N, C-alpha and C positions, 0 to 999 in steps of 0.2 A: 838356816832359811836360804841363804845363798846357793849350798850344794842342793837342795833341792830344788830350787828354781832352775838350776842348769840341768838337772836331770830331769826336769817338765819339758825344757825345751829341747832336749836331746829326742826325747822319748817322740814328741809332736812331731819337729823336724824328720825324724826317721820315719814314723809313720807316714808321713805324707810322700817321703822320697818313695816308700813303699809302695803307696798306691798310683803313683805316678807310673812306677815301673810297670805295674801290675793290674793295670788300670783295663786292659782288653780281657784278661783272664776272667770267667763268667761275667763277662758283659758289663764291667765296671766304667764304661767307657765316660767321659764328661770332664775329668782332669785335665786334659788336653785342651778342653774349649776354654776354662779359668788362666791356665796357664797362658794362652794365645791372648785372653784379655787382658792379664797384668803385664805381658809383654809390650802391649799398645801404648805408645806416646800421650802422656798427658797433653800436651800440646797439638793434637789431632785438632782440626775445624769440623769434624763429623762425629757429631754425639752418639756414645755406644746405645746400640738400641736395648730395650729391657728385655727381661725374660719371654714375660707376654709378647710382645713386637715379636721376638724370635720364634716361640711358637705360631703364631699366626703367619709368619711367612712360611715357615716346612710344614704347616698343616692343609693338606689338599682341601680337604673338607671345608677349613674356616675360608681359605681363597675361595672355595667354590660358592660360600655365603657369602661373601664380599664383592663377589662378581656379578649377583641378581640385580636386575633392576625392575623397578616395578611398570607394570602394564598400566596403569591408572596415567592418563593423559595429563599433563601439565598444564595448570588453571583449570583444570573439569572439576566440575564439582565434587566428585567424587575424592578428587585431590584435595581438596580443601578439606571435604570430613575428614579424611586421610591425617593430614596434618594435624588438625583440630584434636581428634583422638589421640595420637600418638603425643601431642604436646602434655596430656595429663595423663600420661600412662605412668603408674606407680613402678612398673619395671623390677619386680619383684624376682622375675626370673636373672634379671642383670645382677643381682646381690650372688645368687647362685654361680653364678658366671665368675664374678669377682672371686668369690670363697675357693672356686676348682683354681683360678690361677693363682693366687694365694698357695695352694697346696703345691702345683706344679714347680712353683719358686723354692719350695720347700724341699721337694722332693728331689731337686736338681743338683741338691746338696748334701745327697744323700751316701756319696763315696768318700765323704771326708772323714777323719775320726771321729769317735766320739770320745768326750770326754765327760767326766762327773767323778764328784764326793763319794767318798766310802766313809763313814763314818761308824767307828763298832766301840763296846764296852770291853776291857780285857778283864781276866778274873782276878785282877788286882784293884780293881775298881776306877781304872784311869780310862780316859780317852782317848783313843787312837785315831786319827783323822788321816785318811790318804788321799790320793787323786788316782783314779782309774783312767787308762786311755786305752781305746780298743779300735784296731782298724780290720777290716774284712779285706782278706787278702785273694779268696776264691768261693764264692757263694753260687755257683751254677746259675748266674743271670739273675738271683733276686734282686738285688739293687737296680739294675739296668730295667728290671720287669716295674720294678716300683714306680722308676721316673717314666716308663710308656704308659703305666696306668695314670699316670695323673696328670698327664699330659692328652691321654684318651678321654678323660674325663673333662678337661677344659672344654674339647670337640663335642662332647656331648651337652655341657651345658650351652654353648655356642647356638647349637640347634634346636634346644630348646626354647632359648630366648628367640630364636627368628620363627618358631612356629607359634609362642606366646604371642608376637607384636603383629604376625600375619594374623592371627587369631581374633584379636583386637580389632585391627582395621576388620575383617571381614564382620564383625559382630555392628561395628560402626556405620558399614555400609549397607547392613541389611537393615537397620532402624532407618537409614535416609531413604533408603528404596521403598520402605513399606511406607513411609510420610508421602513419598512423591507418589506413589501408586493411588493412597486414599486421596490425597487431592486430587488427582483426576478424575476421580469415580465421583468426589464431591460436585466438581464441574458438571460432570455430566448427568449428576443427580438434581443438581440445581436447573439445569436446561429442561430435563424432564418433568421435573414440578412446574415450571413455567408453563411449557405445553399443554400438558394433561391440565394443568388449572385454566387453561383458557378453554379447551374441549369442555370441560366441566360446566366454565360460564356460559358458552354456547346450549350445551342441556338444560341448565337452569332456566335459561329463555325459552326455551323447546315445552319445558314442562310449563311453566309457567302459562304458554299461549297456549297449552293444551295440545300440542304436537306430538309430543314424546311423553312415554310412560316414565314415571317416578323411578321404577326399578334401574333403569340405565344411571340414572342420576347419582342412585346409591351406589352403585359400581364403579363410577367413574371416583366419587370421594373415596370408595375404600381404596383404589388405585394410587389416587393422589397422597393418603396417609402412608401406605407403604413406602411410595418412593421419598415421601420427607421423611422418614424413619431410616432409610439408607440413607439419605443426606447429614441427618444427623450421625450416623453410626461413621460414617466416611471421616466427619470432620472429627470425631473425637479419636479415631483412630491415627489420623496425622496428627492429632496434637499428641498425642500417648507418645508417640514415636518420635516425636522432635523433643520432647520435655525428657523423655532417656537418654536421647542421643545429646542433648545439653550436659544432661547431668554427669555423663563420661568424655565430656571435650572441652577444651578451652575457649571459650566466647560463646556467642550467640548464632546458632546454626541455622536460626528460622528462616532468614533471607534467603538461603540457598536454595537454588529451584534446577529443575531439569536433570537430564540424563545425558549422558556421552557416549559415544562406542567404547567398547572394552576389548581388545584385540588379545585374546589369550587361545592358547592352542598347545597340544599336550607336550611337543617338544621344546616348549620354550626354557624348561629348566628341571632338574632331575626333582621327584616329589621330595619334601621333607621327610616323609615317612621312609623315603629309602636312606636319607642322608643320615637319620637318625640311627637306621637299624647297623648301617656300614660304622657309625662311630661306636655304637654299643658293641659291636661287634670286635673292634680294636681294641675296645676296654676290655673285654670278655677276655681276650686272647692274652691278654697283659696281665691280665689275673690268675689266667691259667697258668703262666712262666713262673708268678710267684710261689702258687701254689707247689707247683712240681719241683722249686729250689728248696722249697722248705721239706720235701719229704728226703731230700737227700743231704750229706753232711757237707759242711764247707769247710775253711777254714781261714783262721785270725789269726793277727797278733796282739797280743793284749800284756798289758803290765800296771803295775804301782808304783807311786811316786811318794814318799815318804818314810813313815819308819819302815823298816824291813820292805825295801824295795825290788819288786821281782817283774820280771819280763819273761813273755816265752810265748810260743805256739801253740793254740789248742783248735781242736776238731769240733765243731757242734752242730746240732742237727735240731730243728724245732718237734721231731717225733723220732720215735725208735724204729729201724729197719725191722722189717720181719715179714712173714710170709704174705699177709695182703701188700705190701708195697708194690707189686708190680702194680696190681689190680687198680690201685690208688692211682698210678701214675698213668693208667691207662684211661680212667674215667676222665682226668684231666687233662689228655688230649682228646677226649670224645666231647669235651665242651667247646675246643673251636671249632669242631666240624658242626656244632649245633649252633656255634653264632654263625657260621657260615649259610648254614638252613633258614634260618631266623633271616638274613637279608634278601635271601631268593621268595622266601614266603612275602617279605614286604613288597619286594618287586613286582612281585603277580599281584598282588594286592591292590597295588597301586594303579598297575597297568589297566585292572580291571575297570576300577573308579575312573580312572580317564576315560577311557572306552564309553561308560555308562555315561559321564557327564557328555561326550562328545555326541552319541545317540540322543540324548535329551535336549542339549541345545538343538542340535537340528530339529529334532521332530516338533518343538515348542516353537522355534523358528520360523518353520514351515508353516504349523497350525495358524500361528499370529500373522503370517502373511493371508494362509486363507480365509482368515475372519477379518483382514480388511477387506480382501475382493468381496466377501459375503456381505458387510457393512454398506459399501458402497452400491450393491445390488438392494441392498434392501431401503436405502438411502432413494435410488432411483422407484422403486415400488412406493414409497411416500408419497412420492412428489406425483406421482400418475395418480393415486387415491385421491392426494388432497385436490388436485385436477378435476379428476372426477367428481368428488364431493363439491367443489366451486360450481361445476354446472348441474348439479342437482341430480348425479346418477349413483351417489352412493350415500350410506347414511353416515352417524357421527361415529357408532361404535364399529364400524367398519375401518374408518381411518384410524380409530384409537387401539384396535388389534396392530395393523402394520407397524404403526408405530413403537408400538413395545416389542415386537420383533425386531426394530431398527435400535431401539435404544439397550436392549439385552443383548443384540451382537456388536453393539459399541462397547460393553461392558466387558466381555468376553475378549475382546480383542486386545482390550487394556491388561487383564490378568495376562494374557497368554505371554504378551511383551514383556510384562515386571518378572513372570517365572525364570525367561530365558536369561533375563539379567542378572538374575539371584543365582544361576545356574552356574553364570561364566564368573561371578564373585565367587562361587565357592569351588569353580576348578582352579582362579587364580591361588586361592587359599592353600589347597591342595599341593602345587607346584611352589608355594611360597616365594611369589612375584608380588603381593600385594604393598609391599614396602622394599626402598633401596637396600641392599646388605650393607653396604658400607655406611648408609644412617641409622641402620640397629646397631 
């Protein structure tokens, strides 16, 4: 038993030494990092970074995600909604990221020799137990490709987490904006119901005095019913939106009021869809490296420790070389080019979407400004007709018609204002700037 242990130790030490000497061949780098870590004194005051921290520090994609800053003004209603919504986030994507980090940490040790038992039953009926040790010497870059794939998988999961978080914030903000818009329209409807109710009372008195026909009174009552129906609908819309928002947030957001400017522009950050395409490109290239290495023969050292101990070198390959090997290798290389084209397509699509958002935002804000001017003009006309009515120069229905024009213009102005805000929120989600990257 002692001799077996000595043989096992000797083989493991030899495999480790061989891995260290040949770590650069076939892309099996990584042993030097471990050796450097082992040479660090245990008395150092600086804690060693974890493998995940190393990936974060070395990845340009993750560093870019961490550097993103939210466009939601601090202390604004938007910021309060986003904070409450994120506090209740189940963060399923975070679990995927954690799993990817664990896979990357496991893959970072794939250059080490593999050790396992080998138990067999001999023809004489006795059980023979051996210990198998295998160390890859040259694998055409397979092990390195596996490590690169695992790291790229972490980057893809990180982008997915950022996208999921920004999508959740946008959902919460859309609900809040729906509620604020509905509340403002409810206020307008309440004011209109009061004013039309006053005209209806005047018409009732005129009908009772025989001055006016009852048909005008019926028309006014119909208009009043329609306004009250709009008032109830706006109230229900606001209540439903707030209830749904509270269901996905921590705390009650019913008391949050108002909106604030949302400064967002196309040059703030790289769209998350492009970042995701770049991360998937890196992962696809790493997978292509692994596939390519699997088509070519590699060299490994292996041996058994126990009864009839052996040691030797062997050439192995996942598949047999044949006339189609060349075409298979070309197909694998083509996947790298395809991955690059996906990035170009994602960039084009994102730029088109950004230009569309810019145009729509500019259009809605211009229309809202025009609507504001038209509302002011409609108010002047209403005041003029009201003065003429007071002077006996206008009929009640004349004033009511002008008032309806004024009320419609007010509602159109509110609708356009909030449509522009929603477009800004959607643009911020595309850019991934609805939440701080470091907070995510």
